[in-house]
C-alpha positions in Angstrom: 59.2 -19.9 64.7 56.0 -19.0 62.9 56.1 -16.6 60.0 54.2 -13.4 60.4 51.0 -13.2 58.4 49.1 -10.0 57.8 45.3 -10.1 57.8 43.9 -7.1 56.0 40.5 -6.4 57.5 38.0 -4.3 55.5 34.2 -4.4 56.0 34.5 -7.7 57.9 35.2 -6.7 61.4 34.7 -9.9 63.3 36.8 -12.9 64.4 34.1 -15.7 63.9 33.4 -16.9 60.4 36.3 -15.0 59.0 38.0 -17.1 56.3 41.1 -14.9 55.9 41.7 -14.8 59.7 41.1 -18.6 60.0 43.6 -19.3 57.2 46.2 -16.9 58.5 45.9 -18.4 62.1 46.7 -21.8 60.6 49.6 -20.4 58.5 51.6 -18.3 60.9 51.6 -15.6 63.5 48.8 -13.2 62.8 49.1 -9.4 62.7 45.8 -7.5 61.8 45.4 -4.2 60.1 42.5 -2.0 58.9 43.2 0.7 56.4 40.8 3.7 55.9 41.9 4.0 52.3 42.4 7.4 50.6 42.7 6.0 47.0 40.8 8.4 44.7 38.9 5.6 42.9 37.2 4.5 46.2 34.0 6.0 47.5 34.5 8.1 50.6 32.5 7.0 53.6 29.6 9.0 54.8 29.5 10.6 58.2 27.3 8.1 59.8 29.4 5.3 58.4 32.6 6.9 59.8 31.0 7.2 63.2 30.0 3.5 63.2 33.4 2.4 61.8 35.2 4.2 64.6 33.3 2.4 67.3 33.4 -1.0 65.4 37.1 -0.8 65.1 37.5 -0.1 68.9 35.3 -3.2 69.6 37.2 -5.3 67.0 40.6 -4.2 68.3 39.5 -5.4 71.8 38.4 -8.8 70.4 41.6 -9.3 68.6 43.7 -8.3 71.6 41.9 -10.9 73.7 43.1 -13.5 71.2 46.7 -12.1 71.4 46.6 -10.5 67.9 48.2 -7.2 67.4 45.9 -4.7 65.5 46.6 -1.4 63.8 44.0 1.0 62.4 45.8 2.9 59.6 44.8 5.4 56.9 46.4 6.3 53.6 46.8 5.0 50.0 46.1 1.3 50.1 49.1 -0.3 48.6 51.6 2.1 50.2 50.0 1.7 53.6 49.5 -2.1 53.4 53.0 -2.9 52.2 54.5 -0.5 54.8 52.7 -2.5 57.5 53.9 -5.8 56.0 57.5 -4.6 56.1 57.2 -3.2 59.5 56.0 -6.5 60.9 58.2 -8.6 58.7 55.1 -10.3 57.2 55.7 -12.9 54.5 52.0 -13.2 53.5 48.9 -11.0 53.3 45.4 -12.6 53.5 42.0 -10.8 53.1 38.4 -11.5 52.3 37.2 -10.6 48.8 35.1 -7.5 48.0 32.7 -7.2 45.1 32.6 -3.6 43.9 34.3 -2.9 40.6 36.8 -0.3 42.0 37.6 -2.4 45.0 38.2 -5.5 42.9 40.5 -3.7 40.6 42.4 -2.3 43.6 42.6 -5.7 45.3 44.0 -7.3 42.0 46.7 -4.7 41.9 47.6 -5.3 45.5 47.8 -9.1 44.8 50.0 -8.6 41.8 52.4 -6.2 43.7 52.5 -8.5 46.7 53.6 -11.4 44.6 56.2 -9.2 42.8 57.6 -8.4 46.2 57.9 -12.1 47.0 54.9 -12.1 49.4 52.2 -14.6 49.4 48.8 -13.0 48.7 45.6 -14.9 49.3 42.1 -13.7 49.0 39.2 -15.7 50.7 35.5 -16.0 50.4 33.9 -12.7 51.0 30.7 -11.7 52.8 28.1 -13.3 50.5 26.2 -16.5 50.8 27.3 -17.3 47.3 30.1 -15.4 45.4 28.7 -13.5 42.5 30.8 -15.2 39.9 29.2 -18.5 41.0 25.7 -17.3 40.6 24.6 -17.8 36.9 21.5 -18.3 34.9 21.0 -21.4 32.7 22.4 -19.5 29.8 25.5 -18.5 31.7 24.8 -14.8 32.5 24.1 -13.0 35.6 20.5 -13.0 37.0 18.5 -9.9 36.2 15.3 -10.9 38.1 15.1 -11.5 41.7 12.7 -14.5 41.9 14.7 -16.9 39.9 17.8 -15.7 41.6 16.3 -16.5 45.0 15.1 -19.9 43.9 18.6 -20.7 42.8 20.2 -19.3 45.9 18.1 -20.9 48.5 18.7 -24.5 47.4 22.5 -24.0 47.4 24.6 -25.9 50.0 25.6 -22.9 52.2 29.0 -23.1 53.7 29.0 -23.5 57.5 30.3 -20.6 59.5 33.9 -21.0 60.7 34.5 -20.8 64.4 36.7 -18.0 65.8 40.4 -19.0 65.9 41.8 -19.9 69.3 44.2 -17.7 71.3 47.3 -16.8 69.2 49.2 -15.8 72.2 48.8 -14.1 75.6 46.0 -11.5 75.7 47.1 -7.9 74.8 46.0 -4.5 75.9 43.4 -3.2 73.4 45.1 -0.6 71.2 43.8 2.9 70.7 42.1 3.5 67.4 41.3 7.3 67.7 43.7 8.6 65.0 42.3 11.0 62.5 38.8 10.7 63.8 36.6 13.7 64.6 33.1 12.7 65.7 30.2 14.4 63.9 28.4 17.0 66.1 25.1 15.0 65.8 26.6 11.6 66.6 25.6 11.7 70.3 22.0 11.1 69.4 22.9 7.9 67.6 24.6 6.2 70.5 21.6 5.0 72.5 20.2 3.1 69.6 23.0 0.6 69.0 25.5 -1.8 70.5 28.2 -1.7 67.9 30.7 -4.6 67.3 30.6 -8.3 66.8 29.1 -9.1 70.2 26.4 -6.6 69.7 25.6 -8.1 66.3 25.4 -11.6 67.8 23.1 -10.3 70.5 20.9 -8.5 68.0 20.5 -11.8 66.0 19.6 -13.9 69.0 17.2 -11.3 70.2 15.4 -11.1 66.8 15.2 -14.9 66.4 13.9 -15.4 70.0 11.0 -13.0 69.6 10.4 -10.4 66.9 10.9 -12.8 63.9 7.6 -14.5 64.7 5.8 -11.3 63.7 8.2 -10.6 60.8 6.0 -11.8 57.8 3.3 -9.1 58.4 4.9 -6.9 61.1 7.9 -5.9 59.0 5.8 -3.5 57.1 4.6 -1.7 60.2 7.3 0.9 61.1 6.1 1.3 64.7 6.4 -2.4 65.4 9.7 -4.0 66.6 9.3 -6.7 64.0 12.5 -6.1 62.0 16.0 -7.4 62.7 18.0 -4.1 62.5 20.9 -6.2 61.6 21.7 -4.2 58.5 24.5 -1.9 60.0 26.1 -5.1 61.5 26.1 -6.7 58.1 27.4 -3.6 56.4 30.5 -3.7 58.5 30.8 -7.5 58.6 30.3 -7.7 62.3 28.1 -10.6 61.4 28.3 -12.7 58.3 25.3 -13.7 56.1 26.4 -17.3 56.7 26.1 -16.9 60.4 22.6 -15.5 59.9 21.5 -18.2 57.5 22.6 -21.2 59.5 21.4 -19.7 62.9 18.0 -18.8 61.4 17.6 -22.3 60.0 18.5 -23.9 63.4 15.8 -21.9 65.0 13.2 -22.7 62.3 14.0 -26.4 62.7 13.6 -26.2 66.5 10.4 -24.0 66.3 8.3 -25.0 63.2 5.8 -22.3 64.1 8.5 -19.7 63.1 9.5 -21.4 59.8 7.3 -19.3 57.5 8.4 -16.0 59.1 12.1 -17.0 59.0 11.8 -18.0 55.3 10.5 -14.5 54.7 13.3 -13.0 56.6 15.9 -15.1 54.8 14.4 -13.9 51.4 15.3 -10.4 52.5 18.8 -11.5 53.1 18.6 -12.9 49.6 17.7 -9.5 48.3 20.9 -8.2 49.7 22.7 -11.0 47.8 20.9 -9.9 44.7 22.2 -6.4 45.1 25.7 -7.7 45.6 25.3 -9.4 42.3 24.3 -6.2 40.6 27.3 -4.5 42.1 29.6 -7.2 40.8 28.4 -7.6 37.3 27.7 -4.0 36.3 29.1 -0.5 36.1 29.2 1.7 39.2 25.5 1.2 40.4 25.8 4.2 42.6 25.9 6.5 39.5 24.9 4.5 36.4 21.3 3.4 36.0 21.1 -0.4 35.4 18.5 0.2 32.7 20.1 2.1 29.8 16.9 4.0 28.9 17.1 5.9 32.2 20.7 7.2 31.6 19.3 10.4 29.9 16.2 10.8 32.0 15.3 14.5 32.4 15.4 14.8 36.1 14.3 18.2 37.4 17.0 20.6 38.7 16.4 20.5 42.5 15.5 23.7 44.3 14.5 24.2 48.0 12.5 20.9 47.7 15.7 18.7 48.2 16.6 20.5 51.4 13.0 20.1 52.7 13.0 16.5 51.9 16.3 16.0 53.7 15.1 17.8 56.8 11.7 16.0 56.9 9.7 19.1 56.0 7.8 17.7 53.0 4.3 18.1 54.4 3.7 14.4 54.2 3.8 13.0 57.8 5.0 9.5 57.2 7.8 10.7 54.9 8.9 13.4 57.3 8.8 10.9 60.2 11.2 8.7 58.2 13.6 11.5 57.5 13.6 12.5 61.2 14.1 8.8 62.2 17.1 8.8 59.9 18.6 11.9 61.4 18.0 10.8 65.0 19.0 7.2 64.8 21.2 6.6 61.6 18.5 4.2 60.5 15.1 4.1 58.7 12.5 1.5 58.5 12.5 -0.2 55.1 8.8 0.4 54.2 9.4 4.1 54.9 12.6 4.1 52.8 10.5 3.1 49.8 8.0 5.9 50.5 10.7 8.7 50.9 12.5 7.4 47.8 9.3 7.3 45.8 8.3 10.9 46.7 11.8 12.2 45.8 12.3 10.3 42.5 8.8 10.1 41.2 6.6 12.8 42.7 9.4 15.4 42.8 11.3 14.0 39.8 14.6 14.7 41.6 17.5 12.5 40.5 17.6 9.4 42.7 21.4 9.7 43.0 20.9 12.8 45.2 18.8 10.6 47.5 21.2 7.9 47.4 24.0 10.3 48.3 22.1 11.6 51.3 21.4 8.1 52.6 25.1 7.3 52.0 26.1 10.1 54.4 23.3 9.6 57.0 22.7 5.9 57.2 24.7 3.7 59.5 24.0 0.8 57.2 25.0 2.6 54.0 26.2 -0.3 51.9 27.8 -0.1 48.5 25.4 -2.7 47.1 22.1 -2.3 49.0 22.1 1.5 49.1 22.3 2.2 45.4 20.6 -1.1 44.5 17.5 -0.2 46.6 17.4 3.4 45.3 17.6 2.1 41.7 14.7 -0.2 42.6 12.4 2.6 43.9 13.3 4.9 41.1 12.4 2.3 38.5 15.8 2.3 36.8 17.3 -0.9 38.4 17.0 -4.5 37.4 13.8 -6.1 38.6 12.8 -2.6 39.7 9.7 -1.2 41.0 7.9 -0.5 37.7 7.5 3.1 36.6 3.8 3.1 37.3 4.3 2.1 41.0 4.2 5.4 42.7 3.6 5.1 46.5 1.0 7.5 47.9 2.3 8.5 51.2 -1.1 9.3 52.6 -2.6 5.9 51.7 0.6 4.2 52.9 0.6 6.0 56.2 -3.0 5.2 56.9 -2.4 1.6 56.0 0.8 0.8 57.8 0.7 3.4 60.6 -3.0 3.3 61.2 -2.7 4.2 64.9 -0.1 6.9 64.2 2.5 5.6 66.7 5.3 6.1 64.2 4.4 9.5 63.0 3.7 10.8 66.6 7.1 9.5 67.8 9.1 11.4 65.3 6.7 14.4 64.6 5.6 15.5 68.0 4.2 18.7 66.5 1.4 16.6 65.1 0.9 14.4 68.2 -2.6 15.8 69.0 -4.1 15.4 65.6 -6.7 12.6 65.5 -5.9 9.5 63.5 -8.4 10.5 60.7 -6.3 13.5 59.8 -2.8 12.6 61.0 -1.5 11.5 57.7 -3.2 14.3 55.8 -3.1 17.4 57.9 -3.4 19.6 54.8 -7.0 18.3 54.4 -8.0 18.6 58.1 -10.8 21.1 59.0 -9.6 24.3 60.6 -11.1 23.6 63.9 -9.4 20.2 64.1 -6.0 21.8 63.3 -6.6 24.5 65.9 -7.5 22.1 68.7 -4.4 20.1 67.9 -2.1 23.2 67.9 -1.2 22.8 64.2 -0.8 25.8 62.0 0.0 24.8 58.4 2.9 26.6 57.0 4.2 27.5 60.5 4.3 24.6 63.0 4.1 22.1 60.1 4.6 22.6 56.4 2.1 22.4 53.6 2.8 19.6 51.1 5.7 20.2 48.8 3.8 18.8 45.8 0.4 17.8 44.7 0.3 14.0 44.7 -2.2 13.6 41.9 -0.7 15.9 39.4 2.8 14.9 40.1 1.9 11.2 39.8 0.5 12.0 36.4 3.6 13.9 35.3 5.8 11.0 36.4 3.8 8.4 34.6 3.9 10.5 31.4 7.6 10.9 31.5 8.4 7.4 32.3 6.0 5.9 29.8 7.8 7.9 27.0 11.2 6.3 27.6 
């Protein structure tokens, strides 16, 4: 009779290319658990992440049940809950895929030690990275601090092939309920039409992107109104799709369609940026709270007043920024080019601590990821490694006119400005009174005046950052 082996799922909610699940299926009778951990050292998920997790767990439970694998969605302190499940199922081993955050690694090390003390086999497998961070080192033996050489080293590695899903482990089971301790946020209904959550939805999204939109990715990825990006980030954040699956499938498509090769290379370089952020997460202090450049640790951020709330609500007076914040609220997602613009306005023009922006994104983004979210915020604030330099301050008017020249993005999320002509759409505060009147726009009433003067706030940010 096969021994029971517990597979501990975390942010890897899939059955294909799952090293721990494959190893467990070869070793014994699989029982699967997911624990929404309450350990105080772990960061609590944001509301959008909890919404996605709930639906992802339901999809995952159904996939596992189809393979004849029992699944439990649990919550509580990690060790107590995990070993309780192991005892309940008579498991003799616990397998999982590695995580890379400092608190998570410390917790996992403690679980491994306690499991072995209890006489259980404990095995950690390759995590959701193209190359594990401890294997990526410079010629001098330290971690990479600049993206370009990191990417050059990563892209020539021999990437492991994705593992197939294990075969049936028994007769198919009814999908279990995973509704315990879940209360859907009141605004979640507006998120649902934008996503198909789960492993099957992730695979479909990858194939759809590689079949069409990737061809326009190299240039189109900067145009927020164009469907040229993959929108795979939430699926990656929850492990419904692995970076290995993306890498090899994209390479297959590039080989079959040479005309797509340059665009796919650019797309994979963005997957490489995710890997670079994972390396920052692994090698440094908590990057959600500690600037990677020490000189920024005592930066005199301004105490936020009403500006922070107006930024969060998309009421800054800069249309492309406000459109981005409204997109975030309505879809749980924001176009990457616009993320840079909203971050730059907060951290540089308003001089509000980037960590407050990172916390808002953590709560409202479906793809809130412990490496990418803080890593990207540190980049735009100028305090990360290989960061946007302090003198790079995005002008939202110029950026809007360049990347949303026809105004499709702004008009979609700011209908109150829909009738403004393109010449004034990204700078309504400069529009003549008759133009505003014809468009039905009253500054300060139907649409806010700018929160800050772009020219003077830019000069202030440059002066402060240059003095570090």
